[in-house]
C-alpha positions in Angstrom: -43.2 6.6 132.9 -39.8 4.9 132.6 -38.0 5.3 129.2 -37.5 2.0 127.4 -34.4 1.4 125.3 -34.7 -0.1 121.9 -34.9 -3.9 121.7 -31.5 -4.3 120.1 -29.9 -2.2 122.9 -31.4 -4.2 125.7 -29.4 -6.8 127.6 -30.7 -10.3 127.1 -31.6 -12.2 130.2 -30.2 -15.6 131.0 -33.3 -17.3 129.8 -33.0 -15.6 126.5 -29.4 -16.8 126.1 -30.5 -20.4 126.9 -33.1 -20.2 124.2 -30.5 -18.9 121.7 -28.1 -21.8 122.6 -30.9 -24.4 122.2 -31.7 -23.0 118.8 -28.1 -23.1 117.8 -27.7 -26.6 119.0 -30.8 -27.9 117.1 -29.8 -26.0 113.9 -26.3 -27.4 113.9 -27.5 -31.0 114.7 -30.1 -30.9 112.0 -28.0 -29.1 109.4 -24.9 -31.4 109.8 -27.2 -34.5 109.9 -29.0 -33.7 106.7 -25.6 -32.9 105.0 -24.1 -36.1 106.2 -27.0 -38.2 104.7 -27.3 -36.3 101.4 -23.6 -35.7 100.8 -21.6 -38.3 102.6 -17.9 -37.3 103.1 -16.6 -40.9 102.9 -17.7 -43.9 100.9 -16.0 -46.2 103.5 -18.9 -45.8 106.0 -22.6 -45.7 105.9 -24.1 -42.2 105.3 -26.2 -42.6 108.4 -23.2 -43.5 110.7 -22.3 -39.9 111.2 -25.8 -38.9 112.4 -25.5 -40.2 116.0 -22.1 -38.6 116.4 -23.4 -35.3 115.1 -26.4 -35.4 117.5 -24.1 -36.3 120.4 -21.7 -33.4 119.6 -24.3 -30.7 118.9 -27.2 -31.1 121.3 -25.1 -30.6 124.5 -24.4 -27.1 123.3 -27.8 -26.1 124.6 -26.3 -26.0 128.1 -22.9 -24.5 127.3 -23.4 -21.3 129.3 -24.6 -23.1 132.4 -22.1 -25.9 132.4 -19.3 -24.8 130.0 -16.6 -27.4 131.0 -18.9 -30.5 131.2 -20.4 -29.5 127.8 -17.0 -29.1 126.3 -16.0 -32.6 127.5 -19.3 -34.0 126.1 -18.5 -32.5 122.7 -14.9 -33.6 122.8 -15.9 -37.3 123.1 -18.0 -37.6 119.9 -15.5 -35.3 118.1 -12.8 -37.9 118.8 -14.9 -40.6 117.0 -16.0 -38.2 114.1 -13.2 -39.3 111.7 -14.3 -42.9 112.0 -17.9 -41.9 111.1 -16.8 -39.8 108.1 -17.7 -36.4 109.6 -15.0 -33.8 109.1 -16.8 -30.7 110.6 -16.6 -31.8 114.2 -14.5 -28.7 115.0 -17.5 -26.5 114.5 -19.5 -27.5 117.6 -16.2 -27.9 119.4 -15.4 -24.2 118.7 -18.8 -23.2 120.0 -18.3 -25.1 123.2 -14.7 -23.7 123.5 -16.0 -20.2 123.2 -18.2 -20.6 126.3 -15.3 -22.1 128.3 -13.0 -19.1 127.4 -15.9 -16.7 128.2 -17.0 -18.1 131.6 -14.1 -20.1 133.1 -10.7 -19.2 134.5 -7.9 -18.7 132.0 -6.0 -21.9 133.1 -9.2 -24.0 132.5 -9.7 -22.3 129.2 -6.1 -23.0 128.1 -6.5 -26.7 129.0 -9.8 -26.9 127.1 -8.1 -25.3 124.0 -5.2 -27.7 124.2 -7.5 -30.7 124.4 -9.6 -29.5 121.5 -6.6 -28.8 119.3 -5.2 -32.3 120.1 -8.5 -34.1 119.2 -8.8 -32.0 116.1 -5.3 -32.8 115.0 -5.8 -36.5 115.6 -9.0 -36.4 113.6 -7.3 -34.6 110.7 -4.6 -37.2 110.5 -7.0 -40.2 110.7 -9.5 -38.8 108.2 -7.3 -37.2 105.6 -5.9 -39.4 102.8 -2.6 -37.6 102.7 -0.3 -35.5 104.9 -0.9 -32.4 102.8 -4.6 -32.6 103.2 -4.2 -33.4 106.9 -2.1 -30.3 107.5 -4.6 -28.2 105.6 -7.6 -29.5 107.4 -5.8 -29.3 110.8 -4.8 -25.7 110.1 -8.3 -24.6 109.1 -9.8 -26.3 112.2 -7.2 -24.8 114.5 -7.9 -21.4 113.1 -11.6 -21.7 113.9 -10.9 -23.0 117.4 -8.4 -20.3 118.1 -10.7 -17.5 116.9 -13.6 -18.8 119.0 -11.3 -19.1 122.0 -9.7 -15.7 121.6 -13.1 -14.0 121.1 -14.5 -15.6 124.3 -11.4 -14.6 126.3 -11.5 -11.0 124.9 -15.2 -10.6 125.8 -14.5 -12.0 129.3 -11.6 -9.5 129.9 -13.7 -6.6 128.4 -16.5 -7.4 130.8 -14.1 -7.6 133.7 -12.6 -4.2 132.7 -16.0 -2.7 132.3 -17.0 -3.9 135.8 -13.9 -2.5 137.3 -14.5 0.8 135.5 -18.0 1.0 136.9 -16.7 0.2 140.4 -14.1 2.9 140.1 -16.6 5.4 138.8 -19.0 4.6 141.6 -16.2 5.0 144.2 -15.1 8.3 142.6 -18.7 9.5 142.6 -19.1 8.5 146.3 -15.9 10.3 147.2 -16.9 13.4 145.3 -20.3 13.4 147.0 -18.7 12.9 150.4 -16.4 15.8 149.8 -19.2 18.0 148.5 -21.3 17.3 151.6 -18.3 18.0 153.8 -17.8 21.4 152.1 -21.4 22.3 152.3 -21.7 21.3 156.0 -18.5 23.1 156.8 -19.6 26.3 155.0 -23.0 26.4 156.4 -22.3 25.2 160.0 -18.7 26.2 160.7 -19.2 29.8 159.8 -22.2 30.3 162.0 -20.9 28.1 164.9 -17.7 30.1 164.8 -19.5 33.4 165.3 -21.8 31.9 167.9 -18.8 30.5 169.9 -16.9 33.8 169.7 -19.9 35.8 170.9 -20.8 33.3 173.6 -17.3 33.6 175.0 -17.6 37.4 175.0 -21.0 37.3 176.6 -19.8 35.0 179.3 -16.8 37.1 180.0 -18.6 40.5 180.3 -21.9 39.2 181.7 -21.2 40.5 185.2 -19.4 43.7 184.5 -21.0 44.9 181.2 -24.4 43.4 180.9 -25.3 45.6 177.9 -22.4 44.1 175.9 -23.5 40.6 176.9 -27.0 41.4 175.7 -25.6 42.7 172.4 -23.6 39.4 172.0 -26.7 37.3 172.8 -28.6 39.3 170.2 -26.0 38.5 167.6 -26.0 34.8 168.7 -29.8 34.7 168.2 -29.6 36.3 164.7 -26.7 34.1 163.7 -28.4 30.9 164.9 -31.6 31.8 163.1 -29.6 32.4 159.9 -27.8 29.1 160.4 -31.1 27.3 160.6 -32.3 28.9 157.4 -29.0 27.9 155.7 -29.4 24.3 157.0 -32.9 24.1 155.6 -31.6 25.4 152.3 -28.9 22.8 152.3 -31.3 20.0 153.0 -33.7 21.3 150.3 -30.7 21.3 147.9 -29.9 17.7 148.7 -33.5 16.6 148.2 -34.0 18.6 145.0 -34.4 16.4 142.0 -36.0 18.9 139.6 -32.6 19.9 138.0 -33.7 23.5 137.9 -30.3 25.1 138.4 -28.0 27.7 136.9 -30.6 30.4 136.8 -29.1 34.0 136.9 -28.6 35.3 140.4 -27.6 38.7 141.5 -24.4 38.4 143.5 -24.3 41.8 145.2 -27.5 41.2 147.3 -26.2 38.0 149.0 -22.8 39.5 149.7 -24.4 42.6 151.2 -26.4 40.4 153.6 -23.2 38.5 154.4 -21.2 41.6 155.2 -24.1 43.1 157.2 -23.9 40.1 159.5 -20.3 40.9 160.5 -20.4 42.4 164.0 -19.7 46.1 164.0 -16.3 47.1 165.5 -14.6 43.8 164.9 -13.9 44.1 161.1 -14.6 47.0 158.8 -15.5 45.5 155.5 -15.4 47.4 152.2 -17.5 45.6 149.5 -16.8 46.3 145.9 -19.0 44.3 143.5 -19.3 45.0 139.8 -22.7 46.7 139.2 -25.2 44.4 137.6 -23.1 41.2 137.9 -25.3 38.1 137.6 -24.2 34.5 137.9 -25.7 31.1 137.7 -26.7 29.4 141.0 -23.6 27.2 141.2 -21.1 30.0 140.5 -22.9 32.3 142.9 -22.7 29.7 145.6 -18.9 29.4 145.0 -18.5 33.2 145.3 -20.7 33.4 148.4 -18.7 30.6 150.1 -15.4 32.2 149.2 -16.4 35.5 150.8 -18.1 33.8 153.8 -15.1 31.6 154.7 -12.7 34.4 154.1 -14.6 36.7 156.4 -14.8 34.0 159.0 -11.0 33.6 159.0 -10.6 37.4 159.3 -12.8 37.4 162.4 -11.0 34.5 163.9 -7.4 35.2 163.1 -6.9 38.8 161.9 -8.2 40.6 164.9 -9.6 44.1 164.5 -8.9 44.9 160.9 -10.1 46.4 157.7 -11.0 44.0 154.9 -11.8 44.6 151.2 -14.0 42.3 149.3 -13.9 42.7 145.5 -15.9 40.8 142.9 -15.8 41.6 139.2 -15.2 40.4 135.7 -12.1 40.5 133.6 -12.1 40.4 129.7 -15.8 39.3 129.9 -14.7 35.7 130.4 -13.2 35.5 133.8 -14.5 36.3 137.3 -12.1 37.6 139.9 -12.8 37.3 143.7 -10.5 38.9 146.2 -10.8 39.2 150.0 -7.8 41.1 151.5 -7.3 42.2 155.1 -4.7 44.3 156.8 -4.7 42.3 160.1 -2.1 40.1 161.7 -1.7 37.8 158.6 0.3 34.7 159.1 -0.2 31.3 157.5 -3.4 29.2 157.6 -3.7 27.0 160.7 -2.7 23.4 160.0 -5.6 20.9 159.9 -8.2 23.4 158.9 -10.7 22.5 156.3 -12.0 25.9 155.2 -9.3 26.9 152.7 -9.0 23.4 151.4 -12.7 23.3 150.8 -12.6 26.6 149.0 -9.8 25.4 146.8 -11.8 22.3 145.9 -14.8 24.4 145.0 -12.8 26.7 142.7 -10.9 23.8 141.1 -14.2 21.9 140.4 -15.4 25.0 138.4 -12.2 25.2 136.4 -10.7 28.1 138.3 -7.5 28.9 140.2 -7.2 29.6 143.9 -4.5 31.2 146.1 -4.4 32.1 149.8 -1.5 33.5 151.8 0.1 36.4 153.7 0.6 39.7 151.9 4.1 41.2 151.7 3.0 44.4 153.4 1.0 42.5 156.1 -2.4 41.0 156.2 -3.8 38.0 154.4 -5.4 37.6 151.0 -7.6 35.1 149.4 -7.9 35.3 145.6 -9.8 33.2 143.1 -10.3 33.3 139.3 -13.4 31.5 137.9 -14.4 31.0 134.3 -17.8 32.7 133.7 -20.5 30.1 132.8 -23.0 30.6 130.0 -25.7 33.0 131.0 -23.6 34.8 133.5 -22.1 38.3 133.2 -23.2 41.8 133.5 -26.9 42.7 133.3 -27.4 45.9 131.4 -30.8 46.6 132.7 
């Protein structure tokens, strides 16, 4: 069942706003009409003379959100005749109409409407006031009301535009982050296995005629690697489809790393695995460690040649996880255009860690990463 937000927090639909505008227009027309009849502002005109002007100025406000500029023009016309009818509050419906123009129209149109409203109001204050002092006071008060309504409408418009841009930027950033995450996952799952398959297929093709037993061994490795790749791909698809949110459960790291090291073909790279006993991590951190070691071992197989490699995973000061993969092979710098090390650095950075990869002074190549231990991770004392 979808969760419903409280009524005060729900966004009103266009029909609701029309109902609000109709209510405001009727209330303003009725209120000013009654006041004009019961308390006439000027004895020079009939108390009922202001009623038609009031009605003509207030009732168009019902459509101010749909037709802001025409409604503002309709309100301006009776407001210009308001001083002759003895109605001094014509700036009120004019401010309401001006707010809609500033809220919904372009700034140039809003400025023109504000100028016209201020001109009509100033002329009305001069005509209706008995002295210049009172005219200046009435004009200043009316201009303040018009300016406030206009500024509030413009501020809301710009705030909505900024919020829409922020939502668009956030959606674009989320799409980019998801695209990079998918690229990393596909690379880690597919590239590692395909690299091993390609290497072994080349060996099998080369020795098929002269050393069929080595070719058979290579084909066996290809079969096992492809089967494991299919399992990994199914796991990746399941992860993408998973909406349960059941993540970050403690996972023993050593088991997955032992399986990873065992898949390395014997004789190519001798791997020494050193994992802190009882180390457990949440799912996300365990995936980062697994991918770090997986990609590093793939690079050792591709670029280091026959070599020894040490994989070390352990904690430091009970708050930091250290991962090191160091080989004594040919070393050198990472190949330009590769995505593996870049993806590893992105993974580590996303988890608040630091990453480094490069040749060792004494030869070989090293990949090192420091990760902050998440809650629930650490050493299991059982």
